LUMTOR-515547 format. One record per atom (N, C-alpha, C): chain; atom name; x, y, z. Coordinates in pm, 1 decimal, decimal comma, padded with zeros to 6 digits, always signed. Example, Ala and Ser with C-alpha at 12.3 -4.5 7.8 and 13.67 -1.06 7.14 Angstrom:
<nodes>
+-------+------+----------+----------+----------+
| chain | name |       px |       py |       pz |
+-------+------+----------+----------+----------+
|     A |    N | +01319,0 | -00569,0 | +00780,0 |
|     A |   CA | +01230,0 | -00450,0 | +00780,0 |
|     A |    C | +01320,0 | -00330,0 | +00780,0 |
|     A |    N | +01285,0 | -00225,0 | +00708,0 |
|     A |   CA | +01367,0 | -00106,0 | +00714,0 |
|     A |    C | +01290,0 | +00003,0 | +00787,0 |
+-------+------+----------+----------+----------+
</nodes>
This chain:
<nodes>
+-------+------+----------+----------+----------+
| chain | name |       px |       py |       pz |
+-------+------+----------+----------+----------+
|     A |    N | +00085,0 | -00118,3 | +00000,0 |
|     A |   CA | +00000,0 | +00000,0 | +00000,0 |
|     A |    C | +00089,3 | +00124,2 | +00000,0 |
|     A |    N | +00059,1 | +00219,3 | -00085,3 |
|     A |   CA | +00136,7 | +00342,4 | -00092,4 |
|     A |    C | +00126,0 | +00419,0 | +00038,7 |
|     A |    N | +00228,8 | +00497,2 | +00065,5 |
|     A |   CA | +00233,5 | +00570,1 | +00191,7 |
|     A |    C | +00114,1 | +00662,7 | +00210,4 |
|     A |    N | +00063,9 | +00721,7 | +00100,4 |
|     A |   CA | -00046,5 | +00815,7 | +00110,1 |
|     A |    C | -00183,0 | +00746,7 | +00119,8 |
|     A |    N | -00190,4 | +00619,8 | +00079,6 |
|     A |   CA | -00320,0 | +00553,4 | +00079,4 |
|     A |    C | -00360,0 | +00511,8 | +00220,3 |
|     A |    N | -00488,4 | +00508,2 | +00242,0 |
|     A |   CA | -00541,4 | +00466,0 | +00371,3 |
|     A |    C | -00645,8 | +00358,7 | +00348,1 |
|     A |    N | -00665,1 | +00276,4 | +00448,1 |
|     A |   CA | -00765,3 | +00171,2 | +00437,3 |
|     A |    C | -00904,2 | +00234,1 | +00441,0 |
|     A |    N | -00994,7 | +00185,3 | +00357,8 |
|     A |   CA | -01132,0 | +00238,0 | +00361,8 |
|     A |    C | -01194,7 | +00212,2 | +00499,6 |
|     A |    N | -01267,2 | +00308,8 | +00548,7 |
|     A |   CA | -01332,4 | +00295,7 | +00679,8 |
|     A |    C | -01421,2 | +00171,9 | +00683,5 |
|     A |    N | -01483,5 | +00140,5 | +00572,3 |
|     A |   CA | -01575,6 | +00025,6 | +00568,6 |
|     A |    C | -01506,2 | -00106,7 | +00596,3 |
|     A |    N | -01374,2 | -00113,0 | +00580,3 |
|     A |   CA | -01301,7 | -00238,3 | +00602,8 |
|     A |    C | -01240,7 | -00247,9 | +00742,9 |
|     A |    N | -01247,4 | -00139,6 | +00819,2 |
|     A |   CA | -01182,8 | -00137,4 | +00950,7 |
|     A |    C | -01268,9 | -00206,8 | +01056,0 |
|     A |    N | -01204,0 | -00272,6 | +01153,3 |
|     A |   CA | -01280,6 | -00326,7 | +01265,7 |
|     A |    C | -01348,1 | -00212,8 | +01341,2 |
|     A |    N | -01460,0 | -00242,6 | +01401,9 |
|     A |   CA | -01536,7 | -00141,3 | +01475,3 |
|     A |    C | -01491,0 | -00135,0 | +01619,6 |
|     A |    N | -01477,2 | -00014,4 | +01671,2 |
|     A |   CA | -01441,6 | +00009,0 | +01810,8 |
|     A |    C | -01565,3 | +00053,9 | +01885,7 |
|     A |    N | -01609,9 | -00030,8 | +01976,8 |
|     A |   CA | -01729,6 | +00000,9 | +02055,1 |
|     A |    C | -01687,9 | +00019,8 | +02200,8 |
|     A |    N | -01709,6 | +00137,6 | +02252,5 |
|     A |   CA | -01674,4 | +00168,8 | +02390,7 |
|     A |    C | -01800,3 | +00156,0 | +02475,5 |
|     A |    N | -01795,9 | +00066,2 | +02573,2 |
|     A |   CA | -01911,4 | +00036,0 | +02658,6 |
|     A |    C | -02026,5 | -00011,5 | +02569,8 |
|     A |    N | -02148,1 | +00007,9 | +02617,8 |
|     A |   CA | -02267,3 | -00031,6 | +02543,5 |
|     A |    C | -02338,9 | +00094,5 | +02497,4 |
|     A |    N | -02419,3 | +00085,4 | +02391,1 |
|     A |   CA | -02491,0 | +00204,7 | +02345,6 |
|     A |    C | -02567,5 | +00270,5 | +02460,5 |
|     A |    N | -02556,1 | +00402,0 | +02467,1 |
|     A |   CA | -02624,4 | +00477,2 | +02571,9 |
|     A |    C | -02537,6 | +00589,3 | +02624,4 |
|     A |    N | -02576,4 | +00646,3 | +02737,1 |
|     A |   CA | -02506,2 | +00763,0 | +02791,2 |
|     A |    C | -02357,3 | +00738,8 | +02819,8 |
|     A |    N | -02319,6 | +00620,2 | +02867,1 |
|     A |   CA | -02177,3 | +00594,8 | +02894,2 |
|     A |    C | -02098,1 | +00595,0 | +02764,1 |
|     A |    N | -02148,3 | +00528,1 | +02660,9 |
|     A |   CA | -02076,6 | +00531,8 | +02533,0 |
|     A |    C | -02066,6 | +00674,9 | +02483,0 |
|     A |    N | -02174,9 | +00751,6 | +02492,1 |
|     A |   CA | -02169,9 | +00891,8 | +02449,1 |
|     A |    C | -02058,2 | +00967,1 | +02521,0 |
|     A |    N | -02048,5 | +00947,9 | +02651,5 |
|     A |   CA | -01945,8 | +01017,1 | +02730,1 |
|     A |    C | -01805,8 | +00973,7 | +02687,2 |
|     A |    N | -01786,3 | +00844,7 | +02666,3 |
|     A |   CA | -01654,0 | +00794,8 | +02627,9 |
|     A |    C | -01614,9 | +00842,6 | +02489,0 |
|     A |    N | -01707,6 | +00836,7 | +02394,8 |
|     A |   CA | -01678,9 | +00881,7 | +02258,9 |
|     A |    C | -01653,2 | +01031,5 | +02256,5 |
|     A |    N | -01729,2 | +01107,7 | +02333,5 |
|     A |   CA | -01705,5 | +01251,8 | +02343,0 |
|     A |    C | -01564,7 | +01278,7 | +02395,9 |
|     A |    N | -01521,7 | +01202,0 | +02495,5 |
|     A |   CA | -01387,1 | +01218,7 | +02552,1 |
|     A |    C | -01279,1 | +01183,4 | +02449,8 |
|     A |    N | -01305,0 | +01085,2 | +02363,7 |
|     A |   CA | -01210,5 | +01053,1 | +02256,0 |
|     A |    C | -01203,8 | +01170,4 | +02159,3 |
|     A |    N | -01319,9 | +01220,4 | +02119,8 |
|     A |   CA | -01325,5 | +01328,0 | +02021,2 |
|     A |    C | -01261,4 | +01456,8 | +02070,8 |
|     A |    N | -01271,6 | +01484,4 | +02202,0 |
|     A |   CA | -01211,9 | +01608,6 | +02252,2 |
|     A |    C | -01068,9 | +01589,7 | +02303,7 |
|     A |    N | -01016,3 | +01467,4 | +02289,2 |
|     A |   CA | -00876,6 | +01441,9 | +02324,8 |
|     A |    C | -00851,9 | +01409,8 | +02470,1 |
|     A |    N | -00956,5 | +01402,3 | +02551,1 |
|     A |   CA | -00941,2 | +01370,9 | +02693,4 |
|     A |    C | -00911,6 | +01223,9 | +02714,9 |
|     A |    N | -00971,0 | +01137,9 | +02633,9 |
|     A |   CA | -00954,6 | +00992,9 | +02648,2 |
|     A |    C | -00851,2 | +00943,8 | +02547,6 |
|     A |    N | -00737,2 | +00895,7 | +02597,8 |
|     A |   CA | -00630,9 | +00843,8 | +02511,5 |
|     A |    C | -00591,9 | +00701,6 | +02550,2 |
|     A |    N | -00661,6 | +00644,6 | +02648,0 |
|     A |   CA | -00639,6 | +00505,2 | +02686,3 |
|     A |    C | -00774,2 | +00439,7 | +02712,5 |
|     A |    N | -00772,6 | +00307,7 | +02709,8 |
|     A |   CA | -00889,7 | +00230,0 | +02745,9 |
|     A |    C | -00842,4 | +00097,6 | +02803,0 |
|     A |    N | -00933,1 | +00026,5 | +02864,5 |
|     A |   CA | -00897,7 | -00103,5 | +02922,0 |
|     A |    C | -01010,0 | -00202,7 | +02896,0 |
|     A |    N | -00971,0 | -00326,7 | +02882,6 |
|     A |   CA | -01065,5 | -00437,0 | +02870,0 |
|     A |    C | -01007,8 | -00554,4 | +02947,9 |
|     A |    N | -01090,0 | -00651,4 | +02972,9 |
|     A |   CA | -01041,5 | -00772,1 | +03038,0 |
|     A |    C | -00982,3 | -00864,2 | +02932,1 |
|     A |    N | -00875,9 | -00933,3 | +02966,1 |
|     A |   CA | -00812,5 | -01024,0 | +02871,6 |
|     A |    C | -00911,4 | -01130,7 | +02824,3 |
|     A |    N | -01003,7 | -01172,2 | +02910,5 |
|     A |   CA | -01100,4 | -01275,5 | +02872,4 |
|     A |    C | -01196,9 | -01228,2 | +02763,2 |
|     A |    N | -01201,5 | -01099,3 | +02735,9 |
|     A |   CA | -01286,3 | -01048,2 | +02627,7 |
|     A |    C | -01223,8 | -01072,8 | +02490,4 |
|     A |    N | -01096,6 | -01104,7 | +02487,4 |
|     A |   CA | -01023,0 | -01122,7 | +02362,6 |
|     A |    C | -01018,1 | -01270,7 | +02325,9 |
|     A |    N | -01012,6 | -01301,2 | +02197,0 |
|     A |   CA | -01002,2 | -01441,3 | +02156,9 |
|     A |    C | -00879,4 | -01507,1 | +02221,4 |
|     A |    N | -00894,7 | -01630,2 | +02263,9 |
|     A |   CA | -00786,8 | -01701,8 | +02334,1 |
|     A |    C | -00661,2 | -01716,7 | +02249,5 |
|     A |    N | -00676,1 | -01728,3 | +02119,1 |
|     A |   CA | -00560,3 | -01751,5 | +02032,5 |
|     A |    C | -00497,8 | -01621,6 | +01980,2 |
|     A |    N | -00534,0 | -01508,4 | +02039,7 |
|     A |   CA | -00482,8 | -01378,5 | +01993,7 |
|     A |    C | -00416,7 | -01304,5 | +02108,5 |
|     A |    N | -00296,2 | -01255,9 | +02085,0 |
|     A |   CA | -00226,1 | -01174,1 | +02183,8 |
|     A |    C | -00258,3 | -01028,1 | +02153,7 |
|     A |    N | -00332,2 | -00960,3 | +02244,0 |
|     A |   CA | -00371,8 | -00821,4 | +02216,2 |
|     A |    C | -00253,3 | -00727,8 | +02195,2 |
|     A |    N | -00136,4 | -00763,9 | +02245,4 |
|     A |   CA | -00018,1 | -00678,4 | +02227,2 |
|     A |    C | +00024,5 | -00670,6 | +02081,4 |
|     A |    N | -00024,5 | -00764,7 | +02000,5 |
|     A |   CA | +00005,6 | -00761,7 | +01857,1 |
|     A |    C | -00077,5 | -00655,3 | +01784,8 |
|     A |    N | -00165,8 | -00588,2 | +01856,8 |
|     A |   CA | -00253,7 | -00489,0 | +01796,8 |
|     A |    C | -00193,7 | -00350,3 | +01781,9 |
|     A |    N | -00069,1 | -00330,9 | +01822,1 |
|     A |   CA | -00007,8 | -00198,6 | +01808,7 |
|     A |    C | -00002,5 | -00162,6 | +01659,8 |
|     A |    N | -00050,6 | -00043,3 | +01627,8 |
|     A |   CA | -00053,3 | +00004,6 | +01490,7 |
|     A |    C | -00184,8 | -00020,3 | +01419,2 |
|     A |    N | -00273,4 | -00099,6 | +01479,1 |
|     A |   CA | -00400,5 | -00128,3 | +01413,3 |
|     A |    C | -00497,1 | -00010,8 | +01425,5 |
|     A |    N | -00590,8 | -00008,1 | +01333,2 |
|     A |   CA | -00692,0 | +00096,3 | +01328,3 |
|     A |    C | -00826,4 | +00039,4 | +01370,1 |
|     A |    N | -00910,1 | +00124,4 | +01428,9 |
|     A |   CA | -01048,2 | +00089,2 | +01462,4 |
|     A |    C | -01136,7 | +00207,8 | +01429,5 |
|     A |    N | -01251,6 | +00181,0 | +01370,3 |
|     A |   CA | -01351,5 | +00284,0 | +01344,4 |
|     A |    C | -01441,8 | +00292,4 | +01467,2 |
|     A |    N | -01438,5 | +00403,7 | +01537,8 |
|     A |   CA | -01512,8 | +00421,6 | +01662,5 |
|     A |    C | -01658,8 | +00452,6 | +01632,6 |
|     A |    N | -01746,7 | +00375,7 | +01697,7 |
|     A |   CA | -01890,4 | +00391,1 | +01677,4 |
|     A |    C | -01955,8 | +00469,3 | +01790,2 |
|     A |    N | -02056,1 | +00549,7 | +01755,0 |
|     A |   CA | -02138,9 | +00610,8 | +01858,0 |
|     A |    C | -02251,8 | +00513,2 | +01892,5 |
|     A |    N | -02345,3 | +00555,7 | +01972,3 |
|     A |   CA | -02453,1 | +00467,3 | +02018,5 |
|     A |    C | -02549,7 | +00426,4 | +01908,4 |
|     A |    N | -02541,0 | +00491,8 | +01793,7 |
|     A |   CA | -02629,2 | +00460,2 | +01681,1 |
|     A |    C | -02552,1 | +00390,7 | +01568,7 |
|     A |    N | -02434,6 | +00338,2 | +01601,5 |
|     A |   CA | -02348,4 | +00266,8 | +01505,5 |
|     A |    C | -02295,6 | +00355,0 | +01393,2 |
|     A |    N | -02288,5 | +00485,5 | +01417,0 |
|     A |   CA | -02225,3 | +00576,0 | +01321,4 |
|     A |    C | -02076,0 | +00582,2 | +01352,4 |
|     A |    N | -01992,5 | +00578,6 | +01249,8 |
|     A |   CA | -01848,1 | +00595,5 | +01269,2 |
|     A |    C | -01822,0 | +00744,3 | +01292,9 |
|     A |    N | -01757,1 | +00775,4 | +01405,9 |
|     A |   CA | -01729,1 | +00915,6 | +01437,6 |
|     A |    C | -01582,5 | +00952,1 | +01418,8 |
|     A |    N | -01493,4 | +00852,5 | +01425,9 |
|     A |   CA | -01352,0 | +00877,1 | +01403,5 |
|     A |    C | -01281,8 | +00742,5 | +01390,0 |
|     A |    N | -01154,9 | +00747,4 | +01357,6 |
|     A |   CA | -01072,0 | +00627,1 | +01351,6 |
|     A |    C | -00957,6 | +00647,0 | +01450,1 |
|     A |    N | -00933,8 | +00544,3 | +01531,8 |
|     A |   CA | -00821,3 | +00550,1 | +01624,9 |
|     A |    C | -00714,8 | +00448,8 | +01582,9 |
|     A |    N | -00590,6 | +00481,4 | +01616,8 |
|     A |   CA | -00476,7 | +00392,6 | +01593,3 |
|     A |    C | -00419,3 | +00354,4 | +01729,2 |
|     A |    N | -00405,3 | +00225,2 | +01752,4 |
|     A |   CA | -00345,8 | +00176,9 | +01877,0 |
|     A |    C | -00196,0 | +00203,1 | +01873,2 |
|     A |    N | -00145,4 | +00268,0 | +01977,3 |
|     A |   CA | -00002,9 | +00301,3 | +01982,2 |
|     A |    C | +00073,4 | +00218,8 | +02086,0 |
|     A |    N | +00000,4 | +00159,0 | +02180,7 |
|     A |   CA | +00066,0 | +00078,3 | +02284,1 |
|     A |    C | -00037,9 | -00014,3 | +02346,1 |
|     A |    N | +00002,9 | -00135,6 | +02379,7 |
|     A |   CA | -00083,3 | -00229,5 | +02449,8 |
|     A |    C | +00000,6 | -00300,2 | +02555,4 |
|     A |    N | -00050,1 | -00302,1 | +02676,5 |
|     A |   CA | +00012,3 | -00375,4 | +02785,7 |
|     A |    C | -00092,3 | -00465,1 | +02849,3 |
|     A |    N | -00050,3 | -00583,0 | +02889,3 |
|     A |   CA | -00136,2 | -00672,2 | +02964,9 |
|     A |    C | -00077,3 | -00679,4 | +03104,9 |
|     A |    N | -00161,0 | -00650,7 | +03204,0 |
|     A |   CA | -00113,1 | -00650,4 | +03342,6 |
|     A |    C | -00223,0 | -00700,4 | +03435,1 |
|     A |    N | -00186,4 | -00719,6 | +03559,1 |
|     A |   CA | -00285,5 | -00756,7 | +03658,6 |
|     A |    C | -00365,1 | -00632,0 | +03696,5 |
|     A |    N | -00488,5 | -00652,5 | +03734,7 |
|     A |   CA | -00575,0 | -00541,3 | +03774,3 |
|     A |    C | -00508,9 | -00455,8 | +03881,8 |
|     A |    N | -00441,8 | -00519,2 | +03975,8 |
|     A |   CA | -00376,7 | -00446,3 | +04084,7 |
|     A |    C | -00262,8 | -00357,3 | +04035,2 |
|     A |    N | -00214,0 | -00380,8 | +03912,9 |
|     A |   CA | -00098,2 | -00306,1 | +03862,1 |
|     A |    C | -00133,4 | -00197,1 | +03761,8 |
|     A |    N | -00262,4 | -00172,2 | +03738,1 |
|     A |   CA | -00300,1 | -00062,8 | +03647,6 |
|     A |    C | -00254,4 | +00067,7 | +03712,1 |
|     A |    N | -00185,6 | +00149,0 | +03634,8 |
|     A |   CA | -00123,6 | +00271,0 | +03689,3 |
|     A |    C | -00220,6 | +00387,6 | +03701,4 |
|     A |    N | -00184,7 | +00480,3 | +03788,8 |
|     A |   CA | -00261,0 | +00604,5 | +03799,3 |
|     A |    C | -00261,1 | +00677,3 | +03665,3 |
|     A |    N | -00148,4 | +00676,9 | +03596,9 |
|     A |   CA | -00137,0 | +00746,7 | +03468,8 |
|     A |    C | -00237,2 | +00690,4 | +03368,7 |
|     A |    N | -00246,9 | +00558,2 | +03361,6 |
|     A |   CA | -00343,7 | +00498,0 | +03269,8 |
|     A |    C | -00486,1 | +00538,0 | +03309,2 |
|     A |    N | -00515,5 | +00527,6 | +03438,2 |
|     A |   CA | -00649,9 | +00557,6 | +03487,9 |
|     A |    C | -00691,4 | +00700,5 | +03453,1 |
|     A |    N | -00603,2 | +00794,2 | +03471,7 |
|     A |   CA | -00632,4 | +00934,8 | +03443,2 |
|     A |    C | -00649,7 | +00956,8 | +03292,8 |
|     A |    N | -00565,2 | +00890,3 | +03212,3 |
|     A |   CA | -00571,0 | +00906,8 | +03066,3 |
|     A |    C | -00696,3 | +00844,8 | +03005,1 |
|     A |    N | -00772,3 | +00766,5 | +03083,8 |
|     A |   CA | -00899,1 | +00713,6 | +03032,0 |
|     A |    C | -01002,1 | +00825,5 | +03014,0 |
|     A |    N | -00976,4 | +00943,1 | +03071,3 |
|     A |   CA | -01060,8 | +01058,7 | +03044,6 |
|     A |    C | -01198,4 | +01054,8 | +03106,6 |
|     A |    N | -01214,7 | +00972,5 | +03209,9 |
|     A |   CA | -01345,5 | +00960,1 | +03273,3 |
|     A |    C | -01352,0 | +01033,6 | +03406,8 |
|     A |    N | -01248,3 | +01110,1 | +03437,9 |
|     A |   CA | -01248,5 | +01189,5 | +03559,5 |
|     A |    C | -01192,3 | +01119,7 | +03682,3 |
|     A |    N | -01132,7 | +01002,9 | +03664,6 |
|     A |   CA | -01074,4 | +00933,0 | +03779,0 |
|     A |    C | -00949,0 | +01005,1 | +03826,8 |
|     A |    N | -00936,3 | +01017,7 | +03959,5 |
|     A |   CA | -00819,0 | +01082,1 | +04018,6 |
|     A |    C | -00700,3 | +00987,8 | +04024,7 |
|     A |    N | -00727,6 | +00858,0 | +04033,1 |
|     A |   CA | -00619,7 | +00759,8 | +04044,7 |
|     A |    C | -00671,5 | +00621,2 | +04008,9 |
|     A |    N | -00581,6 | +00523,3 | +04014,6 |
|     A |   CA | -00616,5 | +00386,0 | +03976,8 |
|     A |    C | -00719,6 | +00324,1 | +04070,6 |
|     A |    N | -00723,1 | +00365,9 | +04195,8 |
|     A |   CA | -00823,5 | +00310,7 | +04288,3 |
|     A |    C | -00964,6 | +00350,9 | +04246,3 |
|     A |    N | -00983,1 | +00478,6 | +04210,6 |
|     A |   CA | -01113,8 | +00523,4 | +04161,6 |
|     A |    C | -01147,8 | +00454,0 | +04029,8 |
|     A |    N | -01048,3 | +00444,1 | +03942,1 |
|     A |   CA | -01067,0 | +00377,4 | +03813,4 |
|     A |    C | -01113,1 | +00233,2 | +03834,7 |
|     A |    N | -01046,5 | +00163,1 | +03925,3 |
|     A |   CA | -01079,8 | +00022,7 | +03949,7 |
|     A |    C | -01223,5 | +00008,3 | +04000,2 |
|     A |    N | -01262,7 | +00093,5 | +04093,6 |
|     A |   CA | -01399,9 | +00085,4 | +04147,1 |
|     A |    C | -01501,6 | +00104,5 | +04035,0 |
|     A |    N | -01479,2 | +00202,1 | +03948,1 |
|     A |   CA | -01570,9 | +00226,8 | +03837,1 |
|     A |    C | -01574,1 | +00111,8 | +03738,0 |
|     A |    N | -01458,2 | +00055,2 | +03708,1 |
|     A |   CA | -01452,9 | -00054,6 | +03612,5 |
|     A |    C | -01508,0 | -00184,5 | +03670,6 |
|     A |    N | -01483,8 | -00208,3 | +03797,8 |
|     A |   CA | -01542,4 | -00327,9 | +03859,1 |
|     A |    C | -01694,8 | -00319,0 | +03856,4 |
|     A |    N | -01747,3 | -00199,2 | +03876,6 |
|     A |   CA | -01892,5 | -00180,5 | +03869,5 |
|     A |    C | -01941,1 | -00212,6 | +03727,6 |
|     A |    N | -01869,9 | -00162,9 | +03626,1 |
|     A |   CA | -01907,7 | -00190,2 | +03487,3 |
|     A |    C | -01897,6 | -00339,6 | +03456,9 |
|     A |    N | -01786,8 | -00403,0 | +03496,9 |
|     A |   CA | -01764,5 | -00545,0 | +03467,9 |
|     A |    C | -01860,6 | -00636,1 | +03544,0 |
|     A |    N | -01929,5 | -00580,7 | +03642,5 |
|     A |   CA | -02029,7 | -00657,1 | +03717,6 |
|     A |    C | -02172,7 | -00620,8 | +03676,4 |
|     A |    N | -02186,5 | -00527,1 | +03583,8 |
|     A |   CA | -02318,9 | -00480,5 | +03542,7 |
|     A |    C | -02394,0 | -00591,2 | +03469,7 |
|     A |    N | -02526,9 | -00586,6 | +03474,5 |
|     A |   CA | -02606,4 | -00687,7 | +03403,9 |
|     A |    C | -02572,9 | -00695,7 | +03254,4 |
|     A |    N | -02548,5 | -00581,3 | +03190,3 |
|     A |   CA | -02517,2 | -00580,9 | +03046,9 |
|     A |    C | -02386,8 | -00654,5 | +03018,3 |
|     A |    N | -02284,6 | -00626,9 | +03101,6 |
|     A |   CA | -02155,6 | -00690,3 | +03078,7 |
|     A |    C | -02161,8 | -00839,3 | +03108,6 |
|     A |    N | -02228,7 | -00875,2 | +03217,7 |
|     A |   CA | -02241,4 | -01017,2 | +03253,6 |
|     A |    C | -02315,8 | -01092,0 | +03143,7 |
|     A |    N | -02418,0 | -01029,5 | +03086,1 |
|     A |   CA | -02489,9 | -01093,2 | +02975,7 |
|     A |    C | -02398,5 | -01110,1 | +02854,8 |
|     A |    N | -02309,7 | -01013,2 | +02831,9 |
|     A |   CA | -02219,7 | -01012,4 | +02716,7 |
|     A |    C | -02109,5 | -01117,9 | +02730,1 |
|     A |    N | -02046,5 | -01127,6 | +02846,5 |
|     A |   CA | -01926,2 | -01210,3 | +02860,2 |
|     A |    C | -01940,0 | -01320,9 | +02964,9 |
|     A |    N | -02039,7 | -01308,0 | +03051,8 |
|     A |   CA | -02054,2 | -01404,2 | +03161,1 |
|     A |    C | -02002,2 | -01343,6 | +03290,1 |
|     A |    N | -02036,1 | -01406,6 | +03399,8 |
|     A |   CA | -01991,4 | -01356,1 | +03529,6 |
|     A |    C | -01843,9 | -01390,1 | +03549,0 |
|     A |    N | -01768,5 | -01293,2 | +03594,9 |
|     A |   CA | -01624,2 | -01308,8 | +03611,2 |
|     A |    C | -01586,0 | -01273,6 | +03754,4 |
|     A |    N | -01498,2 | -01353,6 | +03811,8 |
|     A |   CA | -01443,7 | -01323,4 | +03943,6 |
|     A |    C | -01334,1 | -01218,5 | +03925,2 |
|     A |    N | -01362,4 | -01096,9 | +03965,6 |
|     A |   CA | -01266,4 | -00987,3 | +03951,4 |
|     A |    C | -01184,5 | -00979,2 | +04080,0 |
|     A |    N | -01052,0 | -00984,9 | +04064,7 |
|     A |   CA | -00962,6 | -00975,3 | +04180,3 |
|     A |    C | -00831,5 | -00910,9 | +04137,8 |
|     A |    N | -00739,0 | -00895,0 | +04231,2 |
|     A |   CA | -00611,2 | -00829,2 | +04201,3 |
|     A |    C | -00538,2 | -00891,0 | +04082,9 |
|     A |    N | -00552,5 | -01022,4 | +04064,0 |
|     A |   CA | -00480,2 | -01091,4 | +03958,3 |
|     A |    C | -00551,4 | -01096,1 | +03824,3 |
|     A |    N | -00671,9 | -01041,4 | +03816,1 |
|     A |   CA | -00745,2 | -01041,1 | +03689,2 |
|     A |    C | -00661,2 | -00970,5 | +03583,0 |
|     A |    N | -00648,2 | -01034,9 | +03467,2 |
|     A |   CA | -00566,9 | -00980,1 | +03358,7 |
|     A |    C | -00644,0 | -00871,8 | +03282,8 |
|     A |    N | -00581,0 | -00755,9 | +03270,2 |
|     A |   CA | -00640,2 | -00638,7 | +03206,5 |
|     A |    C | -00553,8 | -00598,5 | +03087,3 |
|     A |    N | -00617,9 | -00564,8 | +02977,0 |
|     A |   CA | -00549,7 | -00515,4 | +02858,1 |
|     A |    C | -00561,0 | -00363,2 | +02860,4 |
|     A |    N | -00448,1 | -00296,7 | +02874,2 |
|     A |   CA | -00443,4 | -00149,8 | +02876,6 |
|     A |    C | -00394,4 | -00101,9 | +02740,0 |
|     A |    N | -00478,8 | -00026,9 | +02672,4 |
|     A |   CA | -00452,0 | +00017,6 | +02536,0 |
|     A |    C | -00438,1 | +00169,3 | +02533,7 |
|     A |    N | -00336,1 | +00216,8 | +02464,3 |
|     A |   CA | -00318,4 | +00360,3 | +02438,7 |
|     A |    C | -00344,9 | +00381,9 | +02289,6 |
|     A |    N | -00411,6 | +00492,2 | +02256,5 |
|     A |   CA | -00446,6 | +00517,6 | +02117,0 |
|     A |    C | -00444,5 | +00666,4 | +02089,1 |
|     A |    N | -00451,4 | +00696,9 | +01961,4 |
|     A |   CA | -00462,3 | +00834,3 | +01915,6 |
|     A |    C | -00563,9 | +00838,5 | +01802,3 |
|     A |    N | -00631,8 | +00951,0 | +01787,9 |
|     A |   CA | -00722,8 | +00968,2 | +01675,1 |
|     A |    C | -00636,7 | +00985,4 | +01550,4 |
|     A |    N | -00663,9 | +00906,4 | +01448,1 |
|     A |   CA | -00587,5 | +00910,9 | +01323,7 |
|     A |    C | -00641,0 | +01024,9 | +01237,4 |
|     A |    N | -00560,7 | +01128,7 | +01222,7 |
|     A |   CA | -00601,8 | +01250,3 | +01152,4 |
|     A |    C | -00620,3 | +01234,9 | +01003,5 |
|     A |    N | -00587,0 | +01118,2 | +00946,5 |
|     A |   CA | -00607,2 | +01097,8 | +00803,4 |
|     A |    C | -00753,5 | +01069,6 | +00770,4 |
|     A |    N | -00832,7 | +01041,7 | +00873,7 |
|     A |   CA | -00973,8 | +01007,0 | +00854,2 |
|     A |    C | -01062,1 | +01120,8 | +00905,9 |
|     A |    N | -01182,7 | +01132,3 | +00850,9 |
|     A |   CA | -01273,8 | +01237,6 | +00898,3 |
|     A |    C | -01318,2 | +01212,5 | +01042,0 |
|     A |    N | -01344,1 | +01320,8 | +01111,3 |
|     A |   CA | -01398,2 | +01315,5 | +01247,3 |
|     A |    C | -01536,3 | +01378,3 | +01241,8 |
|     A |    N | -01634,0 | +01307,0 | +01296,5 |
|     A |   CA | -01771,9 | +01356,4 | +01294,7 |
|     A |    C | -01823,1 | +01364,2 | +01438,2 |
|     A |    N | -01918,3 | +01450,4 | +01461,8 |
|     A |   CA | -01983,0 | +01456,2 | +01591,7 |
|     A |    C | -02070,7 | +01333,8 | +01611,5 |
|     A |    N | -02087,2 | +01296,4 | +01734,8 |
|     A |   CA | -02171,5 | +01179,1 | +01761,4 |
|     A |    C | -02317,8 | +01218,0 | +01764,1 |
|     A |    N | -02401,2 | +01122,5 | +01729,8 |
|     A |   CA | -02546,0 | +01137,8 | +01743,3 |
|     A |    C | -02581,2 | +01091,9 | +01883,4 |
|     A |    N | -02624,3 | +01184,6 | +01967,5 |
|     A |   CA | -02648,2 | +01154,3 | +02108,4 |
|     A |    C | -02755,3 | +01047,1 | +02125,9 |
|     A |    N | -02736,6 | +00967,2 | +02227,2 |
|     A |   CA | -02830,6 | +00862,0 | +02264,0 |
|     A |    C | -02956,7 | +00925,7 | +02316,7 |
|     A |    N | -03067,8 | +00870,8 | +02277,1 |
|     A |   CA | -03196,4 | +00913,8 | +02331,4 |
|     A |    C | -03272,6 | +00787,7 | +02367,1 |
|     A |    N | -03287,3 | +00761,4 | +02495,3 |
|     A |   CA | -03350,4 | +00637,7 | +02542,4 |
|     A |    C | -03494,4 | +00624,2 | +02492,2 |
|     A |    N | -03553,8 | +00732,7 | +02450,4 |
|     A |   CA | -03692,4 | +00730,8 | +02405,6 |
|     A |    C | -03707,1 | +00678,1 | +02264,0 |
|     A |    N | -03597,0 | +00677,4 | +02185,5 |
|     A |   CA | -03607,7 | +00633,7 | +02045,9 |
|     A |    C | -03581,3 | +00488,1 | +02028,4 |
+-------+------+----------+----------+----------+
</nodes>
């Protein structure tokens, strides 16, 4: 592929932050305004035969709550660590207003225990040794950036 060419957005994997609704709106807004430059997922969310650290350099088309692509992000770093070892720096860079990793952990444990998440992945015993995938990304300026269509629970 020539240096100037880019992959069509239609061929890129989709990046879905949380579930459609107000939380996704908040996370996508934080990506769009540059506040959110990291994210985390549980290692068990990834296919067993795939090492998420191999994802450095990959692109994802970020979706809003209505499945509209709002931007494309490029993964710049991936670390797999124990939940107890997630850093304050990572927690703050998630752009959700956490002061430190302890606040981040409480918020994420609540999400990972939510009915939506349990329905999605199953019930998981979350503890200090739970494996977490910490991803750093940047918005890829070669692709258009669009405003998100806000979630409306009434529609």
